[in-house]
C-alpha positions as CSV (number, residue, x, y, z in Angstrom):
1,M,24.2,13.1,2.0
2,Y,23.5,10.4,4.6
3,T,25.3,7.1,5.1
4,K,23.5,3.9,4.4
5,E,23.6,3.2,8.2
6,E,22.2,6.7,9.0
7,A,19.5,6.5,6.1
8,S,18.6,2.8,7.6
9,K,18.4,4.1,11.0
10,Q,16.2,7.2,10.3
11,K,13.8,5.1,8.2
12,Q,13.6,2.4,10.8
13,A,12.8,5.3,13.3
14,F,10.0,6.4,11.1
15,W,8.3,3.3,10.7
16,T,8.6,2.7,14.4
17,A,7.0,6.0,15.1
18,F,4.2,5.1,12.4
19,G,3.7,1.8,14.1
20,K,3.3,3.1,17.5
21,Y,0.9,6.0,16.1
22,M,-1.1,3.5,14.3
23,K,-1.4,0.9,17.1
24,P,-4.5,1.7,18.8
25,V,-6.2,1.9,15.3
26,L,-8.1,-1.7,14.6
27,S,-8.9,-3.2,11.6
28,A,-12.3,-2.9,9.9
29,D,-12.7,-6.5,11.1
30,G,-11.7,-5.2,14.8
31,D,-8.5,-7.0,14.6
32,I,-5.0,-5.7,15.9
33,I,-2.8,-5.3,12.7
34,S,0.6,-4.2,11.5
35,W,-0.5,-1.2,9.3
36,S,2.9,-0.6,8.1
37,N,3.6,-4.2,7.2
38,Y,-0.2,-4.9,5.9
39,K,-0.9,-8.5,5.1
40,T,-3.6,-9.2,2.5
41,G,-3.6,-12.9,2.9
42,I,-3.4,-13.3,-0.9
43,P,-0.2,-14.3,-2.5
44,G,0.4,-11.6,-5.2
45,I,-1.5,-8.8,-3.7
46,S,0.1,-6.4,-1.3
47,F,-0.6,-3.2,0.1
48,K,2.7,-0.8,0.4
49,L,3.6,2.0,2.2
50,D,6.9,3.7,1.3
51,A,8.7,7.0,1.9
52,D,12.0,8.1,0.5
53,Y,14.1,11.4,0.0
54,D,11.4,13.2,-2.1
55,T,8.0,11.2,-1.9
56,A,5.5,9.0,0.1
57,I,3.4,6.5,-1.9
58,V,0.6,4.4,-0.9
59,A,0.3,1.3,-3.3
60,I,-1.6,-1.7,-4.3
61,V,1.1,-3.8,-5.8
62,L,0.2,-7.1,-7.7
63,F,2.9,-9.5,-8.5
64,H,2.4,-13.2,-9.1
65,K,4.4,-15.7,-11.1
66,D,1.6,-16.6,-13.0
67,I,1.2,-13.3,-15.0
68,V,-2.4,-14.3,-16.2
69,L,-3.6,-14.4,-12.6
70,Q,-1.7,-11.2,-11.9
71,E,-3.7,-9.4,-14.8
72,D,-7.0,-11.3,-13.5
73,F,-6.2,-9.6,-10.3
74,Y,-5.8,-6.2,-11.8
75,L,-9.0,-6.6,-13.8
76,Q,-10.8,-7.6,-10.4
77,F,-9.7,-4.2,-9.0
78,E,-10.8,-2.3,-12.2
79,Q,-14.5,-4.1,-12.0
80,Q,-14.4,-3.1,-8.4
81,R,-12.9,0.4,-9.0
82,S,-15.9,2.5,-8.0
83,I,-16.1,0.8,-4.5
84,L,-12.5,1.1,-4.1
85,E,-12.7,4.9,-4.9
86,A,-15.6,5.2,-2.7
87,S,-13.7,3.7,0.3
88,L,-10.7,5.8,-0.6
89,E,-12.9,9.0,-1.2
90,E,-10.6,9.7,-3.9
91,T,-10.5,9.0,-7.6
92,D,-7.2,10.5,-8.6
93,W,-5.0,7.1,-8.1
94,E,-2.8,6.0,-10.8
95,W,-3.8,2.6,-12.5
96,E,-0.8,0.7,-13.9
97,L,-1.2,-2.4,-15.7
98,D,2.6,-2.8,-16.8
99,A,4.7,-0.9,-14.1
100,T,8.3,-2.1,-13.1
101,D,9.2,-2.6,-9.2
102,E,12.5,-2.0,-7.8
103,Y,13.8,-5.3,-8.7
104,G,12.9,-4.7,-12.2
105,R,9.8,-7.1,-12.3
106,T,6.8,-6.3,-14.2
107,V,4.0,-5.6,-11.8
108,C,0.6,-4.0,-11.7
109,K,0.3,-1.0,-9.6
110,I,-2.6,1.2,-8.3
111,S,-0.8,4.0,-6.4
112,K,-1.2,7.5,-5.0
113,K,1.8,9.7,-3.9
114,I,2.8,12.9,-2.6
115,T,6.1,14.8,-3.3
116,G,8.1,17.3,-1.4
117,V,8.4,15.3,1.7
118,N,11.5,13.6,2.9
119,V,11.5,10.6,5.5
120,M,14.7,11.8,6.6
121,R,13.6,15.1,7.8
122,Q,11.5,14.5,11.1
123,E,9.7,17.5,10.6
124,D,8.1,15.9,7.4
125,W,6.8,12.9,9.4
126,P,3.6,14.5,10.4
127,M,2.9,15.2,6.8
128,I,3.8,11.7,5.6
129,I,1.8,10.0,8.3
130,S,-1.4,12.2,7.8
131,F,-1.0,10.9,4.0
132,F,-0.7,7.1,4.9
133,K,-3.1,7.0,7.7
134,P,-6.6,7.6,6.1
135,R,-5.6,5.6,2.9
136,I,-4.2,2.5,4.5
137,I,-7.3,2.5,6.9
138,A,-9.5,3.0,3.7
139,L,-7.8,0.2,1.7
140,D,-8.4,-2.1,4.8
141,E,-11.8,-1.1,4.9
142,Y,-12.2,-1.8,1.2
143,W,-10.1,-5.1,1.5
144,S,-12.4,-6.5,4.5
145,M,-15.4,-6.9,1.9
146,A,-13.4,-7.1,-1.4
147,K,-10.9,-10.0,-0.4
148,Y,-13.4,-12.8,-1.0
149,S,-13.7,-12.2,-4.6
150,F,-9.8,-12.2,-5.0
151,E,-9.7,-15.4,-2.9
152,A,-12.3,-17.0,-5.4
153,L,-10.1,-16.1,-8.3
154,L,-7.0,-17.8,-6.6
155,A,-9.0,-20.6,-5.8
156,A,-10.2,-21.3,-9.5
157,R,-6.8,-21.5,-10.5
């Protein structure tokens, strides 16, 4: 087992390596971007990458203090599902209207994960990065066009 400090250092090393690996990749709009800390620009919508002792996950997480707006965001993603899936070139993502995050809050989540990888094992890093890279790039490509409809939802509030 790892101490909290060892685990923290190893995770930090992974995210630093991932950031360096992704640094030359520009966003769909041609901007320099922090891929591991992706900013959607819309409060309540985040793209998350996470890896732990057994899984790696890419997720769109919807959390907003206005639960109706949160659900409206989810419905907007559902309406654009075919566009999102075309960008991702995948249809097997898990869609959850009522999920719970690590803080016990009710969130909406659209995610894909792989199991059997451990961020603590450096030999697993290439597999984790190979899982993250095409999906976060595809999410960015989708978001460069889709964000305007979400901005309109937010502005209507």
